[in-house]
DSSP file (Angstrom, degrees, kcal/mol; ACC not computed):
  #  RESIDUE AA STRUCTURE BP1 BP2  ACC     N-H-->O    O-->H-N    N-H-->O    O-->H-N    TCO  KAPPA ALPHA  PHI   PSI    X-CA   Y-CA   Z-CA
    1    1 A M              0   0    0      0, 0.0     5,-0.0     0, 0.0     2,-0.0   0.000 360.0 360.0 360.0 135.7  -14.2   -7.4   11.4
    2    2 A G     >  -     0   0    0      1,-0.1     4,-2.4     4,-0.0     5,-0.2  -0.227 360.0-108.1 -74.4 164.8  -10.7   -8.7   11.2
    3    3 A K  H  > S+     0   0    0      1,-0.2     4,-2.5     2,-0.2     5,-0.2   0.878 115.4  51.3 -57.1 -43.0   -7.9   -7.6    8.9
    4    4 A Q  H  > S+     0   0    0      1,-0.2     4,-1.9     2,-0.2    -1,-0.2   0.882 112.8  45.0 -68.8 -38.5   -8.0  -10.6    6.7
    5    5 A L  H  > S+     0   0    0      2,-0.2     4,-1.7     1,-0.2    -1,-0.2   0.864 112.6  50.3 -70.9 -32.8  -11.6  -10.4    6.1
    6    6 A R  H  X S+     0   0    0     -4,-2.4     4,-2.0     2,-0.2    -2,-0.2   0.910 111.9  48.9 -66.7 -41.9  -11.6   -6.7    5.5
    7    7 A Q  H  X S+     0   0    0     -4,-2.5     4,-2.3     2,-0.2    -2,-0.2   0.870 109.2  53.0 -63.5 -39.2   -8.7   -7.2    3.0
    8    8 A L  H  X S+     0   0    0     -4,-1.9     4,-2.0     1,-0.2    -1,-0.2   0.864 108.2  49.5 -60.8 -38.9  -10.6  -10.0    1.3
    9    9 A K  H  X S+     0   0    0     -4,-1.7     4,-2.4     2,-0.2    -2,-0.2   0.830 108.1  54.7 -72.9 -35.4  -13.6   -7.7    0.9
   10   10 A I  H  X S+     0   0    0     -4,-2.0     4,-2.7     2,-0.2    -2,-0.2   0.924 110.0  46.6 -60.6 -44.2  -11.3   -5.0   -0.6
   11   11 A K  H  X S+     0   0    0     -4,-2.3     4,-2.5     1,-0.2    -2,-0.2   0.941 110.4  52.4 -64.0 -41.2  -10.1   -7.4   -3.1
   12   12 A E  H  X S+     0   0    0     -4,-2.0     4,-1.6     1,-0.2    -2,-0.2   0.932 111.3  47.1 -56.5 -47.6  -13.6   -8.5   -3.9
   13   13 A I  H >X S+     0   0    0     -4,-2.4     4,-2.2     1,-0.2     3,-0.5   0.950 111.7  50.4 -63.9 -49.5  -14.7   -4.9   -4.5
   14   14 A L  H 3< S+     0   0    0     -4,-2.7    -1,-0.2     1,-0.3    -2,-0.2   0.843 111.7  47.6 -59.1 -35.0  -11.7   -4.1   -6.7
   15   15 A H  H 3< S+     0   0    0     -4,-2.5    -1,-0.3    -5,-0.2    -2,-0.2   0.786 113.8  46.9 -70.6 -29.0  -12.3   -7.0   -8.8
   16   16 A S  H << S+     0   0    0     -4,-1.6     2,-0.3    -3,-0.5    -2,-0.2   0.731 120.0   9.8 -92.2 -22.7  -16.0   -6.4   -9.2
   17   17 A R  S  < S-     0   0    0     -4,-2.2     2,-0.4    -5,-0.2    -1,-0.2  -0.992  79.1 -91.6-152.1 160.8  -16.1   -2.7  -10.1
   18   18 A D        -     0   0    0     -2,-0.3     2,-0.4    -3,-0.1    44,-0.1  -0.618  37.5-174.1 -73.5 123.5  -14.0    0.3  -11.0
   19   19 A I        -     0   0    0     -2,-0.4    42,-3.1    42,-0.4     3,-0.1  -0.982   9.4-167.0-117.4 127.0  -12.9    2.3   -7.9
   20   20 A A        -     0   0    0     -2,-0.4     2,-0.3    40,-0.3    -1,-0.1   0.732  65.1  -5.1 -90.9 -23.3  -11.0    5.5   -8.6
   21   21 A N  S  > S-     0   0    0     40,-0.1     4,-1.5    38,-0.1     3,-0.3  -0.951  74.9 -92.3-161.8 175.1   -9.7    6.3   -5.2
   22   22 A Q  H  > S+     0   0    0     -2,-0.3     4,-2.5     1,-0.2     5,-0.2   0.798 118.7  61.0 -70.7 -27.2   -9.6    5.3   -1.5
   23   23 A H  H  > S+     0   0    0      2,-0.2     4,-2.0     1,-0.2    -1,-0.2   0.905 107.3  46.5 -64.0 -40.9  -12.5    7.6   -0.6
   24   24 A E  H  > S+     0   0    0     -3,-0.3     4,-2.4     2,-0.2    -1,-0.2   0.868 111.9  52.7 -66.4 -37.7  -14.8    5.6   -3.2
   25   25 A L  H  X S+     0   0    0     -4,-1.5     4,-1.7     1,-0.2    -2,-0.2   0.873 105.8  51.1 -68.0 -38.0  -13.4    2.4   -1.6
   26   26 A I  H  X S+     0   0    0     -4,-2.5     4,-2.2     2,-0.2    -1,-0.2   0.906 109.9  52.0 -68.0 -38.9  -14.3    3.5    1.9
   27   27 A T  H  X S+     0   0    0     -4,-2.0     4,-2.2     1,-0.2    -2,-0.2   0.939 111.3  46.1 -58.7 -46.5  -17.9    4.2    0.6
   28   28 A E  H  X S+     0   0    0     -4,-2.4     4,-0.8     1,-0.2    -1,-0.2   0.821 111.4  51.6 -69.3 -26.9  -18.2    0.7   -1.0
   29   29 A L  H  <>S+     0   0    0     -4,-1.7     5,-2.9     2,-0.2     3,-0.5   0.900 109.3  50.9 -74.3 -40.2  -16.8   -0.9    2.2
   30   30 A E  H ><5S+     0   0    0     -4,-2.2     3,-2.0     1,-0.2    -2,-0.2   0.878 104.7  56.6 -57.9 -43.8  -19.5    1.1    4.2
   31   31 A K  H 3<5S+     0   0    0     -4,-2.2    -1,-0.2     1,-0.3    -2,-0.2   0.786 107.5  50.8 -61.3 -27.8  -22.2   -0.2    1.8
   32   32 A N  T 3<5S-     0   0    0     -4,-0.8    -1,-0.3    -3,-0.5    -2,-0.2   0.134 126.9-101.4 -99.8  17.5  -21.0   -3.7    2.8
   33   33 A G  T < 5S+     0   0    0     -3,-2.0     2,-0.7     1,-0.2    -3,-0.2   0.555  82.2 127.2  79.8   6.3  -21.2   -3.0    6.6
   34   34 A I      < -     0   0    0     -5,-2.9     2,-0.4    -6,-0.1    -2,-0.2  -0.880  40.5-164.7-111.1 112.4  -17.5   -2.4    7.1
   35   35 A E        +     0   0    0     -2,-0.7     2,-0.3    -5,-0.1    -8,-0.0  -0.765  17.7 169.5 -88.8 132.6  -16.3    0.8    8.7
   36   36 A V        -     0   0    0     -2,-0.4     2,-0.2   -10,-0.1    -6,-0.1  -0.999  31.0-122.4-144.0 141.1  -12.7    1.5    8.3
   37   37 A A     >  -     0   0    0     -2,-0.3     4,-2.4     1,-0.1     5,-0.2  -0.525  29.4-116.1 -77.7 154.4  -10.5    4.6    9.0
   38   38 A Q  H  > S+     0   0    0      1,-0.2     4,-2.6     2,-0.2     5,-0.2   0.884 115.7  52.6 -53.8 -43.9   -8.6    6.2    6.2
   39   39 A A  H  > S+     0   0    0      1,-0.2     4,-2.2     2,-0.2    -1,-0.2   0.907 110.5  47.7 -61.6 -42.7   -5.3    5.4    7.7
   40   40 A T  H  > S+     0   0    0      2,-0.2     4,-2.7     1,-0.2    -1,-0.2   0.931 111.2  50.9 -62.8 -44.1   -6.2    1.6    8.1
   41   41 A L  H  X S+     0   0    0     -4,-2.4     4,-3.1     1,-0.2     5,-0.3   0.910 109.6  52.1 -65.5 -39.7   -7.5    1.5    4.5
   42   42 A S  H  X S+     0   0    0     -4,-2.6     4,-2.0     1,-0.2    -1,-0.2   0.917 109.4  46.8 -61.6 -40.5   -4.2    3.0    3.4
   43   43 A R  H  X S+     0   0    0     -4,-2.2     4,-2.4     2,-0.2    -2,-0.2   0.888 112.4  52.3 -67.3 -37.1   -2.2    0.5    5.2
   44   44 A D  H  X S+     0   0    0     -4,-2.7     4,-2.0     1,-0.2    -2,-0.2   0.938 109.9  48.4 -58.5 -48.2   -4.5   -2.3    3.8
   45   45 A C  H  X>S+     0   0    0     -4,-3.1     5,-2.3     1,-0.2     4,-1.2   0.896 110.9  50.1 -61.1 -41.8   -4.0   -1.0    0.3
   46   46 A S  H  <5S+     0   0    0     -4,-2.0    -1,-0.2    -5,-0.3    -2,-0.2   0.887 111.1  48.3 -70.3 -36.3   -0.3   -0.9    0.7
   47   47 A E  H  <5S+     0   0    0     -4,-2.4    -1,-0.2     1,-0.2    -2,-0.2   0.830 113.3  48.3 -70.3 -30.3   -0.1   -4.5    2.1
   48   48 A L  H  <5S-     0   0    0     -4,-2.0    -1,-0.2    -5,-0.2    -2,-0.2   0.680 113.9-118.7 -81.7 -15.5   -2.2   -5.7   -0.8
   49   49 A G  T  <5 +     0   0    0     -4,-1.2    -3,-0.2     1,-0.2     2,-0.2   0.745  47.8 174.8  84.6  19.5   -0.1   -3.9   -3.4
   50   50 A V      < -     0   0    0     -5,-2.3     2,-0.3    -6,-0.2    13,-0.2  -0.411   5.6-175.0 -62.6 127.8   -2.9   -1.7   -4.6
   51   51 A I  E     -A   62   0A   0     11,-2.4    11,-3.2    -2,-0.2     2,-0.7  -0.930  26.8-123.5-125.9 156.8   -1.9    0.9   -7.1
   52   52 A R  E     -A   61   0A   0     -2,-0.3     2,-0.3     9,-0.2     9,-0.2  -0.833  35.8-178.7 -96.5 114.6   -3.7    3.7   -8.8
   53   53 A T  E     -A   60   0A   0      7,-3.0     7,-2.4    -2,-0.7     2,-0.5  -0.771  27.3-118.9-112.8 158.3   -3.4    3.3  -12.6
   54   54 A R  E     +A   59   0A   0     -2,-0.3     5,-0.3     5,-0.2     2,-0.2  -0.805  35.4 176.9 -91.6 133.9   -4.7    5.5  -15.4
   55   55 A T  E >   -A   58   0A   0      3,-3.7     3,-1.6    -2,-0.5     5,-0.0  -0.678  48.6 -90.9-121.7 180.0   -7.2    3.9  -17.7
   56   56 A L  T 3  S+     0   0    0      1,-0.3     3,-0.1    -2,-0.2    -2,-0.0   0.766 128.3  48.0 -65.9 -22.4   -9.2    5.3  -20.7
   57   57 A N  T 3  S-     0   0    0      1,-0.3     2,-0.3     0, 0.0    -1,-0.3   0.159 126.3 -87.9-102.9  19.0  -12.0    6.2  -18.3
   58   58 A G  E <  S-A   55   0A   0     -3,-1.6    -3,-3.7     2,-0.0    -1,-0.3  -0.771  75.9 -15.1 115.7-161.6   -9.8    7.9  -15.7
   59   59 A Y  E     -A   54   0A   0     -2,-0.3     2,-0.3    -5,-0.3    -5,-0.2  -0.430  56.6-172.5 -81.4 159.6   -8.0    6.5  -12.8
   60   60 A R  E     -A   53   0A   0     -7,-2.4    -7,-3.0    -2,-0.1     2,-0.5  -0.990  25.4-127.6-150.5 137.8   -8.6    3.1  -11.2
   61   61 A L  E     +A   52   0A   0    -42,-3.1   -42,-0.4    -2,-0.3     2,-0.3  -0.781  39.9 179.6 -79.2 127.3   -7.4    1.2   -8.1
   62   62 A T  E     -A   51   0A   0    -11,-3.2   -11,-2.4    -2,-0.5   -47,-0.1  -0.908  25.3-129.4-128.1 159.9   -6.0   -2.2   -9.2
   63   63 A L    >>  -     0   0    0     -2,-0.3     3,-2.0   -13,-0.2     4,-1.2  -0.708  35.5-105.2 -99.6 159.0   -4.4   -5.1   -7.5
   64   64 A P  T 34 S+     0   0    0      0, 0.0     3,-0.3     0, 0.0    -1,-0.1   0.830 119.9  55.1 -55.3 -36.3   -1.1   -6.6   -8.7
   65   65 A E  T 34 S+     0   0    0      1,-0.2     4,-0.0     3,-0.1    -3,-0.0   0.683 106.1  53.5 -68.9 -15.1   -2.6   -9.5  -10.3
   66   66 A D  T <4 S+     0   0    0     -3,-2.0    -1,-0.2     1,-0.2    -4,-0.0   0.778 112.4  44.8 -86.3 -30.2   -4.9   -7.2  -12.3
   67   67 A S  S  < S-     0   0    0     -4,-1.2    -1,-0.2    -3,-0.3     5,-0.1  -0.966  87.7-122.2-122.7 123.3   -2.0   -5.1  -13.8
   68   68 A P    >>  -     0   0    0      0, 0.0     3,-1.6     0, 0.0     4,-0.9  -0.253  23.9-119.1 -61.2 148.0    1.2   -6.6  -15.1
   69   69 A G  H 3> S+     0   0    0      1,-0.3     4,-2.4     2,-0.2     5,-0.2   0.737 110.0  70.3 -61.2 -17.9    4.4   -5.4  -13.4
   70   70 A Q  H 3> S+     0   0    0      1,-0.2     4,-2.5     2,-0.2    -1,-0.3   0.870  92.0  58.8 -69.0 -32.0    5.6   -4.0  -16.7
   71   71 A I  H <> S+     0   0    0     -3,-1.6     4,-1.8     2,-0.2    -1,-0.2   0.942 111.1  40.3 -57.0 -46.9    2.9   -1.2  -16.5
   72   72 A M  H  X S+     0   0    0     -4,-0.9     4,-2.9     1,-0.2     5,-0.2   0.904 113.4  53.9 -71.5 -39.2    4.3    0.0  -13.2
   73   73 A K  H  X S+     0   0    0     -4,-2.4     4,-2.5     1,-0.2    -1,-0.2   0.895 107.7  51.1 -61.9 -40.5    7.9   -0.4  -14.3
   74   74 A G  H  X S+     0   0    0     -4,-2.5     4,-0.9     2,-0.2    -1,-0.2   0.889 111.9  46.6 -64.9 -38.7    7.2    1.7  -17.4
   75   75 A L  H >X S+     0   0    0     -4,-1.8     4,-1.1     2,-0.2     3,-0.9   0.957 113.1  48.5 -64.8 -52.4    5.6    4.5  -15.3
   76   76 A V  H >X S+     0   0    0     -4,-2.9     4,-1.5     1,-0.3     3,-0.9   0.896 105.6  58.6 -60.6 -42.2    8.5    4.4  -12.7
   77   77 A G  H 3< S+     0   0    0     -4,-2.5    -1,-0.3     1,-0.3    -2,-0.2   0.791 109.8  44.0 -56.9 -30.0   11.1    4.5  -15.5
   78   78 A M  H << S+     0   0    0     -4,-0.9    -1,-0.3    -3,-0.9    -2,-0.2   0.687 109.9  56.8 -88.3 -15.4    9.6    7.8  -16.7
   79   79 A E  H << S+     0   0    0     -4,-1.1    16,-1.5    -3,-0.9     2,-0.3   0.703  83.9  91.2 -83.5 -25.8    9.2    9.3  -13.3
   80   80 A V  E  <  +B   94   0B   0     -4,-1.5    14,-0.3    14,-0.2     3,-0.1  -0.609  44.5 176.5 -81.3 131.5   12.8    9.0  -12.1
   81   81 A Q  E     -     0   0B   0     12,-3.4     2,-0.3     1,-0.4    13,-0.2   0.787  63.2 -16.7 -98.6 -38.6   14.9   12.1  -12.9
   82   82 A S  E     -B   93   0B   0     11,-1.5    11,-2.7     2,-0.0     2,-0.4  -0.992  45.9-142.4-163.4 160.3   18.3   11.1  -11.2
   83   83 A I  E     +B   92   0B   0     -2,-0.3     2,-0.3     9,-0.2     9,-0.2  -0.970  30.1 164.9-132.4 115.3   19.9    8.8   -8.8
   84   84 A D  E     -B   91   0B   0      7,-2.4     7,-2.9    -2,-0.4     2,-0.3  -0.781  11.1-169.8-126.1 165.6   22.7   10.2   -6.6
   85   85 A S  E     -B   90   0B   0      5,-0.3     5,-0.2    -2,-0.3     2,-0.2  -0.983  10.7-162.6-153.9 161.8   24.5    9.0   -3.4
   86   86 A N        -     0   0    0      3,-1.8    48,-0.0    -2,-0.3     5,-0.0  -0.359  59.0 -67.7-120.5-157.4   26.9   10.1   -0.7
   87   87 A E  S    S+     0   0    0     -2,-0.2    47,-0.1     1,-0.2     3,-0.1   0.400 130.1  23.9 -79.6   1.1   29.0    7.9    1.7
   88   88 A C  S    S+     0   0    0      1,-0.3     2,-0.3    42,-0.0    -1,-0.2   0.529 118.5  22.7-144.2 -12.9   25.9    6.8    3.5
   89   89 A A        -     0   0    0     38,-0.1    -3,-1.8    42,-0.0     2,-0.4  -0.971  57.9-123.0-154.5 166.4   22.6    7.0    1.5
   90   90 A I  E     -BC  85 126B   0     36,-2.2    36,-3.0    -2,-0.3     2,-0.5  -0.953  17.9-158.6-116.2 134.3   21.0    7.1   -2.0
   91   91 A V  E     -BC  84 125B   0     -7,-2.9    -7,-2.4    -2,-0.4     2,-0.6  -0.953   2.3-165.5-114.5 122.8   18.7    9.9   -3.2
   92   92 A V  E     -BC  83 124B   0     32,-3.1    32,-2.9    -2,-0.5     2,-0.4  -0.935  10.5-153.5-108.4 121.4   16.3    9.2   -6.1
   93   93 A K  E     -BC  82 123B   0    -11,-2.7   -12,-3.4    -2,-0.6   -11,-1.5  -0.793  19.6-179.7 -92.4 133.6   14.9   12.4   -7.6
   94   94 A T  E     -B   80   0B   0     28,-2.2   -14,-0.2    -2,-0.4     5,-0.1  -0.650  37.6 -76.0-124.1-178.6   11.5   12.0   -9.2
   95   95 A L  S >  S-     0   0    0    -16,-1.5     3,-1.8    -2,-0.2     4,-0.2  -0.421  74.6 -74.7 -68.0 158.2    8.9   14.2  -11.0
   96   96 A P  T 3  S+     0   0    0      0, 0.0    26,-0.2     0, 0.0    -1,-0.1  -0.378 119.6  11.2 -61.5 132.4    6.9   16.3   -8.6
   97   97 A G  T 3  S+     0   0    0     24,-0.8     4,-0.2    -3,-0.1     3,-0.2   0.385 106.8  93.0  83.8   0.3    4.3   14.2   -6.6
   98   98 A R    <>  +     0   0    0     -3,-1.8     4,-2.1    23,-0.4     3,-0.3   0.419  47.6  95.9-106.1   3.0    5.7   10.9   -7.8
   99   99 A A  H  > S+     0   0    0     22,-1.9     4,-3.1    -4,-0.2     5,-0.2   0.845  82.7  57.3 -65.9 -28.8    8.2    9.9   -5.0
  100  100 A H  H  > S+     0   0    0     20,-0.3     4,-1.7    21,-0.3    -1,-0.2   0.896 107.6  45.0 -63.3 -39.4    5.6    7.7   -3.3
  101  101 A G  H  > S+     0   0    0     -3,-0.3     4,-2.6    -4,-0.2    -1,-0.2   0.900 115.3  49.5 -68.3 -41.7    4.9    5.6   -6.3
  102  102 A V  H  X S+     0   0    0     -4,-2.1     4,-2.7     1,-0.2    -2,-0.2   0.947 109.9  49.4 -58.7 -49.3    8.7    5.3   -6.9
  103  103 A G  H  X S+     0   0    0     -4,-3.1     4,-2.3     1,-0.2    -1,-0.2   0.855 109.5  53.1 -62.9 -33.2    9.4    4.4   -3.4
  104  104 A S  H  X S+     0   0    0     -4,-1.7     4,-1.8    -5,-0.2    -1,-0.2   0.938 109.1  49.2 -60.0 -47.5    6.7    1.8   -3.5
  105  105 A F  H  X S+     0   0    0     -4,-2.6     4,-0.9     1,-0.2    -2,-0.2   0.898 110.9  48.9 -56.9 -45.3    8.3    0.3   -6.6
  106  106 A L  H >< S+     0   0    0     -4,-2.7     3,-0.6     1,-0.2     5,-0.5   0.900 109.7  53.8 -66.6 -38.6   11.8    0.2   -5.0
  107  107 A D  H >< S+     0   0    0     -4,-2.3     3,-1.4     1,-0.2    -1,-0.2   0.867 103.3  56.5 -58.7 -38.3   10.2   -1.5   -1.9
  108  108 A Q  H 3< S+     0   0    0     -4,-1.8    -1,-0.2     1,-0.3    -2,-0.2   0.664  92.0  69.8 -68.0 -21.0    8.7   -4.2   -4.1
  109  109 A L  T << S-     0   0    0     -4,-0.9    -1,-0.3    -3,-0.6    -2,-0.2   0.717  92.4-150.7 -68.2 -18.7   12.1   -5.0   -5.5
  110  110 A K    <   -     0   0    0     -3,-1.4     2,-0.5    -4,-0.4    -3,-0.1   0.919  16.2-170.8  49.3  53.3   12.8   -6.4   -2.0
  111  111 A L    >   -     0   0    0     -5,-0.5     3,-1.6     1,-0.2    -1,-0.2  -0.651  17.1-149.8 -73.3 124.3   16.5   -5.8   -2.1
  112  112 A S  T 3  S+     0   0    0     -2,-0.5    -1,-0.2     1,-0.3    -2,-0.1   0.743  95.3  58.7 -72.4 -16.3   17.9   -7.5    0.9
  113  113 A C  T 3  S+     0   0    0     20,-0.1    16,-3.0    15,-0.1     2,-0.5   0.363  90.7  86.4 -91.6   6.1   20.7   -4.9    1.2
  114  114 A V  E <   -D  128   0B   0     -3,-1.6     3,-0.1    14,-0.3    12,-0.0  -0.943  56.4-168.0-106.7 123.0   18.1   -2.0    1.6
  115  115 A L  E     -     0   0B   0     12,-2.4     2,-0.3    -2,-0.5    -1,-0.1   0.813  63.8 -54.8 -75.9 -30.4   16.9   -1.3    5.0
  116  116 A G  E     -D  127   0B   0     11,-1.1    11,-2.8     2,-0.0     2,-0.3  -0.948  44.8-111.8 171.3 172.1   14.1    0.9    3.8
  117  117 A T  E     -D  126   0B   0     -2,-0.3     2,-0.4     9,-0.2     9,-0.2  -0.936  13.3-158.6-124.5 150.0   12.9    3.8    1.8
  118  118 A I  E     -D  125   0B   0      7,-2.5     7,-3.2    -2,-0.3     2,-0.4  -0.992  14.3-156.7-130.9 129.7   11.4    7.2    2.7
  119  119 A A  E     +D  124   0B   0     -2,-0.4     5,-0.2     5,-0.2   -19,-0.1  -0.883  15.8 171.3-110.3 132.1    9.4    9.1    0.2
  120  120 A G        -     0   0    0      3,-2.7   -20,-0.3    -2,-0.4   -21,-0.1   0.133  58.9 -68.6-101.3-136.8    8.7   12.8    0.1
  121  121 A D  S    S-     0   0    0    -22,-0.1   -22,-1.9   -23,-0.1   -24,-0.8   0.889 124.4  -4.6 -85.2 -48.2    7.0   14.8   -2.8
  122  122 A D  S    S+     0   0    0    -26,-0.2   -28,-2.2   -25,-0.2     2,-0.4   0.076 122.5  74.3-135.0  24.7    9.8   14.4   -5.4
  123  123 A T  E     -C   93   0B   0    -30,-0.2    -3,-2.7     2,-0.0     2,-0.5  -0.989  52.5-164.2-143.3 132.2   12.6   12.6   -3.5
  124  124 A V  E     -CD  92 119B   0    -32,-2.9   -32,-3.1    -2,-0.4     2,-0.6  -0.973  12.2-151.8-115.5 120.8   13.1    9.0   -2.3
  125  125 A L  E     -CD  91 118B   0     -7,-3.2    -7,-2.5    -2,-0.5     2,-0.5  -0.844   9.6-162.7 -90.0 124.3   15.7    8.3    0.3
  126  126 A V  E     -CD  90 117B   0    -36,-3.0   -36,-2.2    -2,-0.6    -9,-0.2  -0.951   3.3-159.4-107.3 119.0   17.1    4.8    0.0
  127  127 A I  E     - D   0 116B   0    -11,-2.8   -12,-2.4    -2,-0.5   -11,-1.1  -0.874   8.5-152.2-104.9 116.9   18.9    3.6    3.1
  128  128 A P  E     - D   0 114B   0      0, 0.0   -14,-0.3     0, 0.0     3,-0.1  -0.471  20.3-125.5 -84.2 158.7   21.3    0.7    2.5
  129  129 A D  S    S+     0   0    0    -16,-3.0     2,-0.3     1,-0.2   -15,-0.1   0.743  96.9  13.1 -72.7 -21.4   22.2   -1.8    5.2
  130  130 A S    >   -     0   0    0    -17,-0.5     3,-1.8     1,-0.1     4,-0.2  -0.988  69.9-127.2-154.6 144.4   25.8   -1.1    4.6
  131  131 A V  G >  S+     0   0    0     -2,-0.3     3,-1.7     1,-0.3     4,-0.4   0.833 108.7  70.0 -58.9 -31.3   27.8    1.7    2.8
  132  132 A K  G 3  S+     0   0    0      1,-0.3     4,-0.3     2,-0.1    -1,-0.3   0.684  97.1  51.2 -64.2 -17.3   29.6   -1.2    1.0
  133  133 A H  G <> S+     0   0    0     -3,-1.8     4,-2.5     1,-0.1    -1,-0.3   0.422  78.6  97.3-101.9   3.2   26.3   -1.9   -0.9
  134  134 A I  H <> S+     0   0    0     -3,-1.7     4,-2.6    -4,-0.2     5,-0.2   0.938  85.3  46.5 -58.5 -45.9   25.5    1.5   -2.3
  135  135 A A  H  > S+     0   0    0     -4,-0.4     4,-2.6     1,-0.2    -1,-0.2   0.938 114.3  47.1 -64.4 -42.2   27.0    1.0   -5.7
  136  136 A S  H  > S+     0   0    0     -4,-0.3     4,-2.5     2,-0.2    -1,-0.2   0.888 111.6  51.7 -67.9 -35.7   25.3   -2.4   -6.2
  137  137 A I  H  X S+     0   0    0     -4,-2.5     4,-2.6     2,-0.2    -1,-0.2   0.931 111.2  47.6 -62.8 -45.7   21.9   -0.9   -5.0
  138  138 A I  H  X S+     0   0    0     -4,-2.6     4,-2.9    -5,-0.2     5,-0.2   0.934 112.1  49.7 -62.6 -44.5   22.2    1.9   -7.5
  139  139 A E  H  X S+     0   0    0     -4,-2.6     4,-2.7    -5,-0.2    -1,-0.2   0.912 111.6  48.9 -58.2 -41.1   23.2   -0.6  -10.3
  140  140 A H  H  X S+     0   0    0     -4,-2.5     4,-2.4     2,-0.2    -1,-0.2   0.934 112.2  47.8 -67.1 -40.2   20.2   -2.7   -9.4
  141  141 A I  H  X S+     0   0    0     -4,-2.6     4,-2.5     2,-0.2     5,-0.2   0.943 113.0  48.8 -56.1 -51.4   17.8    0.3   -9.4
  142  142 A Q  H  X S+     0   0    0     -4,-2.9     4,-3.0     1,-0.2     5,-0.2   0.905 110.1  51.8 -58.3 -45.8   19.2    1.5  -12.7
  143  143 A L  H  X S+     0   0    0     -4,-2.7     4,-1.6    -5,-0.2    -1,-0.2   0.929 110.7  47.2 -58.2 -47.2   18.9   -2.0  -14.2
  144  144 A N  H  < S+     0   0    0     -4,-2.4     4,-0.5     1,-0.2    -1,-0.2   0.887 115.0  46.8 -60.2 -41.7   15.2   -2.3  -13.2
  145  145 A L  H >X S+     0   0    0     -4,-2.5     3,-0.8     1,-0.2     4,-0.6   0.876 109.1  53.1 -73.3 -38.2   14.5    1.2  -14.5
  146  146 A S  H >< S+     0   0    0     -4,-3.0     3,-0.5     1,-0.3    -1,-0.2   0.818 104.9  56.2 -68.6 -26.8   16.3    0.6  -17.9
  147  147 A Q  T 3< S+     0   0    0     -4,-1.6    -1,-0.3    -5,-0.2    -2,-0.2   0.711 106.8  52.0 -73.9 -16.9   14.2   -2.5  -18.4
  148  148 A S  T <4        0   0    0     -3,-0.8    -1,-0.2    -4,-0.5    -2,-0.2   0.578 360.0 360.0 -94.1 -11.0   11.2   -0.4  -18.0
  149  149 A R    <<        0   0    0     -4,-0.6    -1,-0.2    -3,-0.5    -2,-0.1   0.489 360.0 360.0 -90.8 360.0   12.1    2.3  -20.6
């Protein structure tokens, strides 16, 4: 099965039932005759913008159109502890275990002056395209975070 059809099926499953994690999603895909490796599913979820949100009944994988951006902004605003920089990069410190979500949020801002982000456990490294843009990138990040608090 091709990537587009697999991703279409992922969307269909996430719209039709509550899925708590990627393991459950793999099981549902297998029930539909689609075998997929964990790494491939992870890439598909990233490309589709799938996020894991907390609901009254526990966690749930959701698509961007299912969850307003304000929910994610609100979570990210509470997870960032500090933003620092030196002469070549920006470091965003987060709560333990939350760097991946914050990194994903920063990637979704699609700042043209950011080459990319690298997320660890509690640290996101933001790599600017030029040292001249560090201050404006920090300002943009802080603006997006302050709108979420």
